[in-house]
N, CA, C and O atoms as CSV, one atom per row, in Angstrom:
chain,resi,resn,atom,element,x,y,z
A,1,MET,N,N,-15.795,-19.156,20.940
A,1,MET,CA,C,-15.273,-18.643,19.685
A,1,MET,C,C,-16.242,-17.601,19.130
A,1,MET,O,O,-17.454,-17.818,19.125
A,2,SER,N,N,-15.713,-16.481,18.667
A,2,SER,CA,C,-16.576,-15.399,18.197
A,2,SER,C,C,-17.003,-15.627,16.757
A,2,SER,O,O,-16.351,-16.347,16.001
A,3,GLU,N,N,-18.103,-15.001,16.403
A,3,GLU,CA,C,-18.640,-15.076,15.048
A,3,GLU,C,C,-17.718,-14.322,14.095
A,3,GLU,O,O,-17.194,-13.264,14.440
A,4,THR,N,N,-17.523,-14.867,12.900
A,4,THR,CA,C,-16.745,-14.174,11.883
A,4,THR,C,C,-17.651,-13.803,10.715
A,4,THR,O,O,-18.637,-14.483,10.430
A,5,VAL,N,N,-17.299,-12.720,10.056
A,5,VAL,CA,C,-18.076,-12.237,8.919
A,5,VAL,C,C,-17.124,-11.878,7.778
A,5,VAL,O,O,-15.987,-11.474,8.022
A,6,PRO,N,N,-17.587,-12.026,6.528
A,6,PRO,CA,C,-16.787,-11.556,5.400
A,6,PRO,C,C,-17.045,-10.071,5.193
A,6,PRO,O,O,-18.196,-9.635,5.171
A,7,VAL,N,N,-15.978,-9.294,5.042
A,7,VAL,CA,C,-16.118,-7.839,4.959
A,7,VAL,C,C,-15.135,-7.262,3.940
A,7,VAL,O,O,-14.040,-7.787,3.736
A,8,GLU,N,N,-15.557,-6.173,3.310
A,8,GLU,CA,C,-14.677,-5.399,2.437
A,8,GLU,C,C,-14.661,-3.963,2.920
A,8,GLU,O,O,-15.693,-3.397,3.279
A,9,PHE,N,N,-13.465,-3.383,2.921
A,9,PHE,CA,C,-13.293,-1.976,3.244
A,9,PHE,C,C,-12.878,-1.270,1.954
A,9,PHE,O,O,-11.836,-1.583,1.378
A,10,HIS,N,N,-13.686,-0.329,1.510
A,10,HIS,CA,C,-13.401,0.459,0.310
A,10,HIS,C,C,-12.948,1.840,0.758
A,10,HIS,O,O,-13.717,2.591,1.357
A,11,CYS,N,N,-11.705,2.168,0.466
A,11,CYS,CA,C,-11.116,3.429,0.904
A,11,CYS,C,C,-10.732,4.270,-0.304
A,11,CYS,O,O,-10.169,3.756,-1.271
A,12,VAL,N,N,-11.031,5.543,-0.252
A,12,VAL,CA,C,-10.552,6.507,-1.234
A,12,VAL,C,C,-9.803,7.562,-0.429
A,12,VAL,O,O,-10.356,8.188,0.476
A,13,ALA,N,N,-8.529,7.745,-0.780
A,13,ALA,CA,C,-7.688,8.640,0.011
A,13,ALA,C,C,-6.714,9.382,-0.883
A,13,ALA,O,O,-6.507,9.037,-2.046
A,14,GLU,N,N,-6.129,10.405,-0.303
A,14,GLU,CA,C,-5.093,11.166,-0.985
A,14,GLU,C,C,-3.900,10.244,-1.244
A,14,GLU,O,O,-3.396,9.596,-0.326
A,15,ALA,N,N,-3.454,10.193,-2.502
A,15,ALA,CA,C,-2.307,9.360,-2.856
A,15,ALA,C,C,-1.038,9.983,-2.288
A,15,ALA,O,O,-0.665,11.098,-2.653
A,16,CYS,N,N,-0.385,9.259,-1.403
A,16,CYS,CA,C,0.843,9.761,-0.797
A,16,CYS,C,C,1.680,8.571,-0.330
A,16,CYS,O,O,1.145,7.487,-0.103
A,17,PRO,N,N,2.997,8.771,-0.186
A,17,PRO,CA,C,3.843,7.696,0.323
A,17,PRO,C,C,3.353,7.250,1.710
A,17,PRO,O,O,2.987,8.081,2.541
A,18,GLY,N,N,3.349,5.983,1.940
A,18,GLY,CA,C,2.940,5.469,3.243
A,18,GLY,C,C,1.464,5.168,3.368
A,18,GLY,O,O,1.043,4.600,4.376
A,19,LEU,N,N,0.659,5.530,2.374
A,19,LEU,CA,C,-0.789,5.300,2.492
A,19,LEU,C,C,-1.112,3.819,2.671
A,19,LEU,O,O,-1.897,3.461,3.549
A,20,LEU,N,N,-0.518,2.959,1.854
A,20,LEU,CA,C,-0.866,1.537,1.929
A,20,LEU,C,C,-0.509,0.937,3.284
A,20,LEU,O,O,-1.277,0.137,3.820
A,21,SER,N,N,0.623,1.301,3.840
A,21,SER,CA,C,0.971,0.761,5.159
A,21,SER,C,C,0.013,1.273,6.234
A,21,SER,O,O,-0.318,0.538,7.164
A,22,ARG,N,N,-0.433,2.521,6.117
A,22,ARG,CA,C,-1.386,3.060,7.098
A,22,ARG,C,C,-2.753,2.387,6.968
A,22,ARG,O,O,-3.455,2.217,7.965
A,23,VAL,N,N,-3.132,2.007,5.759
A,23,VAL,CA,C,-4.423,1.333,5.552
A,23,VAL,C,C,-4.368,-0.098,6.091
A,23,VAL,O,O,-5.363,-0.598,6.615
A,24,LEU,N,N,-3.230,-0.751,5.968
A,24,LEU,CA,C,-3.093,-2.129,6.461
A,24,LEU,C,C,-2.902,-2.214,7.977
A,24,LEU,O,O,-3.188,-3.249,8.580
A,25,GLU,N,N,-2.427,-1.144,8.586
A,25,GLU,CA,C,-2.096,-1.170,10.014
A,25,GLU,C,C,-3.253,-1.576,10.936
A,25,GLU,O,O,-3.030,-2.365,11.854
A,26,PRO,N,N,-4.494,-1.069,10.731
A,26,PRO,CA,C,-5.575,-1.479,11.637
A,26,PRO,C,C,-5.830,-2.989,11.642
A,26,PRO,O,O,-6.268,-3.536,12.654
A,27,LEU,N,N,-5.564,-3.661,10.533
A,27,LEU,CA,C,-5.685,-5.121,10.505
A,27,LEU,C,C,-4.496,-5.761,11.214
A,27,LEU,O,O,-4.664,-6.657,12.041
A,28,ALA,N,N,-3.297,-5.297,10.884
A,28,ALA,CA,C,-2.084,-5.900,11.433
A,28,ALA,C,C,-2.041,-5.817,12.954
A,28,ALA,O,O,-1.624,-6.770,13.613
A,29,LYS,N,N,-2.463,-4.697,13.516
A,29,LYS,CA,C,-2.378,-4.570,14.979
A,29,LYS,C,C,-3.399,-5.441,15.703
A,29,LYS,O,O,-3.350,-5.575,16.925
A,30,ARG,N,N,-4.324,-6.031,14.950
A,30,ARG,CA,C,-5.293,-6.989,15.520
A,30,ARG,C,C,-5.006,-8.416,15.064
A,30,ARG,O,O,-5.859,-9.298,15.169
A,31,ASP,N,N,-3.786,-8.633,14.553
A,31,ASP,CA,C,-3.352,-9.946,14.069
A,31,ASP,C,C,-4.259,-10.502,12.974
A,31,ASP,O,O,-4.504,-11.707,12.912
A,32,LEU,N,N,-4.755,-9.612,12.111
A,32,LEU,CA,C,-5.583,-10.020,10.973
A,32,LEU,C,C,-4.797,-9.827,9.687
A,32,LEU,O,O,-4.039,-8.867,9.547
A,33,VAL,N,N,-4.986,-10.747,8.753
A,33,VAL,CA,C,-4.333,-10.673,7.452
A,33,VAL,C,C,-5.432,-10.604,6.395
A,33,VAL,O,O,-6.314,-11.463,6.377
A,34,PRO,N,N,-5.400,-9.603,5.515
A,34,PRO,CA,C,-6.438,-9.525,4.483
A,34,PRO,C,C,-6.290,-10.672,3.493
A,34,PRO,O,O,-5.181,-11.117,3.198
A,35,ASP,N,N,-7.423,-11.141,2.985
A,35,ASP,CA,C,-7.413,-12.174,1.954
A,35,ASP,C,C,-7.071,-11.587,0.593
A,35,ASP,O,O,-6.505,-12.265,-0.265
A,36,GLN,N,N,-7.418,-10.330,0.409
A,36,GLN,CA,C,-7.106,-9.663,-0.848
A,36,GLN,C,C,-6.994,-8.165,-0.604
A,36,GLN,O,O,-7.750,-7.592,0.180
A,37,VAL,N,N,-6.037,-7.538,-1.288
A,37,VAL,CA,C,-5.874,-6.087,-1.267
A,37,VAL,C,C,-5.708,-5.637,-2.714
A,37,VAL,O,O,-4.867,-6.155,-3.448
A,38,ARG,N,N,-6.521,-4.669,-3.107
A,38,ARG,CA,C,-6.412,-4.094,-4.447
A,38,ARG,C,C,-6.240,-2.586,-4.282
A,38,ARG,O,O,-6.967,-1.951,-3.519
A,39,ALA,N,N,-5.287,-2.027,-4.993
A,39,ALA,CA,C,-5.036,-0.587,-4.895
A,39,ALA,C,C,-4.697,-0.055,-6.276
A,39,ALA,O,O,-3.964,-0.684,-7.040
A,40,HIS,N,N,-5.240,1.107,-6.582
A,40,HIS,CA,C,-4.885,1.777,-7.827
A,40,HIS,C,C,-5.140,3.272,-7.690
A,40,HIS,O,O,-5.966,3.721,-6.896
A,41,ARG,N,N,-4.398,4.019,-8.495
A,41,ARG,CA,C,-4.572,5.473,-8.502
A,41,ARG,C,C,-5.784,5.830,-9.331
A,41,ARG,O,O,-6.092,5.185,-10.333
A,42,GLU,N,N,-6.454,6.858,-8.896
A,42,GLU,CA,C,-7.561,7.451,-9.643
A,42,GLU,C,C,-7.195,8.917,-9.840
A,42,GLU,O,O,-7.369,9.741,-8.942
A,43,GLY,N,N,-6.691,9.225,-11.015
A,43,GLY,CA,C,-6.190,10.573,-11.240
A,43,GLY,C,C,-4.825,10.727,-10.606
A,43,GLY,O,O,-4.180,9.751,-10.225
A,44,GLN,N,N,-4.400,11.966,-10.503
A,44,GLN,CA,C,-3.049,12.229,-10.015
A,44,GLN,C,C,-2.961,12.226,-8.490
A,44,GLN,O,O,-1.914,11.882,-7.942
A,45,ASN,N,N,-4.029,12.600,-7.795
A,45,ASN,CA,C,-3.940,12.821,-6.352
A,45,ASN,C,C,-4.743,11.863,-5.493
A,45,ASN,O,O,-4.767,12.017,-4.272
A,46,THR,N,N,-5.405,10.877,-6.092
A,46,THR,CA,C,-6.302,10.011,-5.328
A,46,THR,C,C,-5.940,8.547,-5.552
A,46,THR,O,O,-5.531,8.147,-6.642
A,47,MET,N,N,-6.101,7.761,-4.492
A,47,MET,CA,C,-5.872,6.323,-4.577
A,47,MET,C,C,-7.073,5.595,-3.980
A,47,MET,O,O,-7.621,6.008,-2.958
A,48,ARG,N,N,-7.471,4.513,-4.630
A,48,ARG,CA,C,-8.554,3.653,-4.127
A,48,ARG,C,C,-7.927,2.348,-3.648
A,48,ARG,O,O,-7.133,1.730,-4.359
A,49,VAL,N,N,-8.294,1.935,-2.429
A,49,VAL,CA,C,-7.798,0.690,-1.842
A,49,VAL,C,C,-9.014,-0.111,-1.385
A,49,VAL,O,O,-9.883,0.406,-0.684
A,50,VAL,N,N,-9.063,-1.374,-1.788
A,50,VAL,CA,C,-10.126,-2.283,-1.351
A,50,VAL,C,C,-9.456,-3.456,-0.648
A,50,VAL,O,O,-8.629,-4.157,-1.231
A,51,MET,N,N,-9.826,-3.658,0.617
A,51,MET,CA,C,-9.308,-4.784,1.395
A,51,MET,C,C,-10.449,-5.736,1.691
A,51,MET,O,O,-11.510,-5.319,2.155
A,52,THR,N,N,-10.232,-7.011,1.425
A,52,THR,CA,C,-11.219,-8.048,1.700
A,52,THR,C,C,-10.690,-8.955,2.802
A,52,THR,O,O,-9.567,-9.453,2.729
A,53,VAL,N,N,-11.511,-9.161,3.816
A,53,VAL,CA,C,-11.201,-10.107,4.889
A,53,VAL,C,C,-12.391,-11.059,4.959
A,53,VAL,O,O,-13.496,-10.647,5.311
A,54,LEU,N,N,-12.172,-12.315,4.629
A,54,LEU,CA,C,-13.288,-13.256,4.539
A,54,LEU,C,C,-13.774,-13.772,5.884
A,54,LEU,O,O,-14.921,-14.203,6.002
A,55,ARG,N,N,-12.912,-13.734,6.905
A,55,ARG,CA,C,-13.319,-14.228,8.227
A,55,ARG,C,C,-12.850,-13.270,9.308
A,55,ARG,O,O,-11.931,-13.574,10.068
A,56,MET,N,N,-13.489,-12.116,9.369
A,56,MET,CA,C,-13.132,-11.131,10.387
A,56,MET,C,C,-14.037,-11.308,11.604
A,56,MET,O,O,-15.252,-11.438,11.452
A,57,PRO,N,N,-13.468,-11.315,12.799
A,57,PRO,CA,C,-14.321,-11.342,13.992
A,57,PRO,C,C,-15.301,-10.161,13.950
A,57,PRO,O,O,-14.893,-9.010,13.793
A,58,ALA,N,N,-16.582,-10.461,14.092
A,58,ALA,CA,C,-17.635,-9.451,13.937
A,58,ALA,C,C,-17.420,-8.249,14.849
A,58,ALA,O,O,-17.725,-7.121,14.462
A,59,GLU,N,N,-16.902,-8.471,16.045
A,59,GLU,CA,C,-16.732,-7.365,16.987
A,59,GLU,C,C,-15.583,-6.435,16.592
A,59,GLU,O,O,-15.453,-5.351,17.162
A,60,MET,N,N,-14.753,-6.834,15.633
A,60,MET,CA,C,-13.633,-5.992,15.213
A,60,MET,C,C,-13.959,-5.111,14.010
A,60,MET,O,O,-13.199,-4.193,13.704
A,61,VAL,N,N,-15.053,-5.365,13.330
A,61,VAL,CA,C,-15.370,-4.624,12.110
A,61,VAL,C,C,-15.444,-3.132,12.394
A,61,VAL,O,O,-14.808,-2.340,11.700
A,62,HIS,N,N,-16.211,-2.739,13.403
A,62,HIS,CA,C,-16.363,-1.303,13.679
A,62,HIS,C,C,-15.066,-0.682,14.201
A,62,HIS,O,O,-14.834,0.510,13.998
A,63,LEU,N,N,-14.216,-1.470,14.871
A,63,LEU,CA,C,-12.934,-0.946,15.355
A,63,LEU,C,C,-11.999,-0.628,14.185
A,63,LEU,O,O,-11.377,0.434,14.152
A,64,VAL,N,N,-11.906,-1.548,13.234
A,64,VAL,CA,C,-11.062,-1.332,12.058
A,64,VAL,C,C,-11.619,-0.173,11.238
A,64,VAL,O,O,-10.867,0.673,10.755
A,65,GLU,N,N,-12.926,-0.140,11.086
A,65,GLU,CA,C,-13.572,0.942,10.343
A,65,GLU,C,C,-13.254,2.305,10.981
A,65,GLU,O,O,-12.965,3.273,10.278
A,66,GLY,N,N,-13.309,2.367,12.281
A,66,GLY,CA,C,-12.992,3.609,12.982
A,66,GLY,C,C,-11.554,4.047,12.770
A,66,GLY,O,O,-11.283,5.228,12.551
A,67,ASN,N,N,-10.624,3.085,12.834
A,67,ASN,CA,C,-9.208,3.409,12.599
A,67,ASN,C,C,-8.971,3.878,11.172
A,67,ASN,O,O,-8.221,4.829,10.949
A,68,LEU,N,N,-9.598,3.225,10.208
A,68,LEU,CA,C,-9.431,3.626,8.810
A,68,LEU,C,C,-9.965,5.043,8.583
A,68,LEU,O,O,-9.366,5.827,7.847
A,69,GLY,N,N,-11.074,5.358,9.205
A,69,GLY,CA,C,-11.667,6.682,9.050
A,69,GLY,C,C,-10.807,7.805,9.605
A,69,GLY,O,O,-10.987,8.965,9.233
A,70,GLN,N,N,-9.873,7.474,10.491
A,70,GLN,CA,C,-9.012,8.481,11.102
A,70,GLN,C,C,-7.709,8.715,10.340
A,70,GLN,O,O,-6.919,9.582,10.715
A,71,ILE,N,N,-7.483,7.956,9.285
A,71,ILE,CA,C,-6.243,8.098,8.519
A,71,ILE,C,C,-6.220,9.461,7.837
A,71,ILE,O,O,-7.191,9.865,7.197
A,72,PHE,N,N,-5.105,10.158,7.983
A,72,PHE,CA,C,-4.943,11.464,7.359
A,72,PHE,C,C,-5.072,11.321,5.842
A,72,PHE,O,O,-4.425,10.466,5.237
A,73,GLY,N,N,-5.900,12.151,5.242
A,73,GLY,CA,C,-6.100,12.122,3.799
A,73,GLY,C,C,-7.225,11.212,3.336
A,73,GLY,O,O,-7.505,11.144,2.140
A,74,MET,N,N,-7.885,10.503,4.268
A,74,MET,CA,C,-9.001,9.632,3.889
A,74,MET,C,C,-10.157,10.517,3.437
A,74,MET,O,O,-10.597,11.400,4.174
A,75,GLN,N,N,-10.641,10.280,2.234
A,75,GLN,CA,C,-11.725,11.076,1.673
A,75,GLN,C,C,-13.074,10.363,1.757
A,75,GLN,O,O,-14.114,10.992,1.957
A,76,ARG,N,N,-13.036,9.048,1.602
A,76,ARG,CA,C,-14.289,8.286,1.655
A,76,ARG,C,C,-13.977,6.870,2.119
A,76,ARG,O,O,-12.965,6.287,1.731
A,77,LEU,N,N,-14.848,6.330,2.946
A,77,LEU,CA,C,-14.693,4.968,3.458
A,77,LEU,C,C,-16.053,4.304,3.436
A,77,LEU,O,O,-17.037,4.860,3.922
A,78,GLU,N,N,-16.100,3.115,2.872
A,78,GLU,CA,C,-17.338,2.327,2.858
A,78,GLU,C,C,-16.991,0.921,3.323
A,78,GLU,O,O,-16.025,0.320,2.853
A,79,THR,N,N,-17.780,0.408,4.242
A,79,THR,CA,C,-17.596,-0.953,4.746
A,79,THR,C,C,-18.760,-1.794,4.274
A,79,THR,O,O,-19.921,-1.456,4.506
A,80,LEU,N,N,-18.443,-2.899,3.606
A,80,LEU,CA,C,-19.485,-3.789,3.091
A,80,LEU,C,C,-19.389,-5.136,3.761
A,80,LEU,O,O,-18.356,-5.802,3.688
A,81,LEU,N,N,-20.469,-5.545,4.419
A,81,LEU,CA,C,-20.553,-6.911,4.912
A,81,LEU,C,C,-21.005,-7.746,3.723
A,81,LEU,O,O,-22.128,-7.586,3.246
A,82,LEU,N,N,-20.144,-8.631,3.243
A,82,LEU,CA,C,-20.369,-9.306,1.971
A,82,LEU,C,C,-21.620,-10.177,1.978
A,82,LEU,O,O,-22.287,-10.295,0.951
A,83,ALA,N,N,-21.949,-10.782,3.102
A,83,ALA,CA,C,-23.159,-11.600,3.167
A,83,ALA,C,C,-24.393,-10.759,2.922
A,83,ALA,O,O,-25.333,-11.224,2.279
A,84,GLN,N,N,-24.414,-9.516,3.424
A,84,GLN,CA,C,-25.555,-8.635,3.213
A,84,GLN,C,C,-25.637,-8.193,1.760
A,84,GLN,O,O,-26.727,-8.084,1.198
A,85,ARG,N,N,-24.476,-7.937,1.151
A,85,ARG,CA,C,-24.466,-7.473,-0.238
A,85,ARG,C,C,-24.994,-8.559,-1.171
A,85,ARG,O,O,-25.728,-8.258,-2.111
A,86,ARG,N,N,-24.634,-9.805,-0.927
A,86,ARG,CA,C,-25.105,-10.885,-1.789
A,86,ARG,C,C,-26.594,-11.134,-1.618
A,86,ARG,O,O,-27.272,-11.525,-2.568
A,87,ALA,N,N,-27.109,-10.910,-0.411
A,87,ALA,CA,C,-28.530,-11.146,-0.161
A,87,ALA,C,C,-29.414,-10.070,-0.766
A,87,ALA,O,O,-30.594,-10.307,-1.021
A,88,ALA,N,N,-28.857,-8.892,-0.998
A,88,ALA,CA,C,-29.650,-7.772,-1.503
A,88,ALA,C,C,-29.962,-7.918,-2.979
A,88,ALA,O,O,-30.623,-7.057,-3.559
């Protein structure tokens, strides 16, 4: 059994139809379900999406991060390993 880690993906992207489904797709195609998803507009043209996965297989973190970074309109992506953030 592989190690799991708690992780958050913070995405800032161009607000457009279909953005939320494109952000969720990298998890869905790996049979992962986020524990929490928060999304809101920032201004007229930007949307912030935060996805939390409390038990993600460690070897999948960089794969999902890579897929998210390739989404058209992605302006900023930050991946936080929650255990590291709490220890800091």
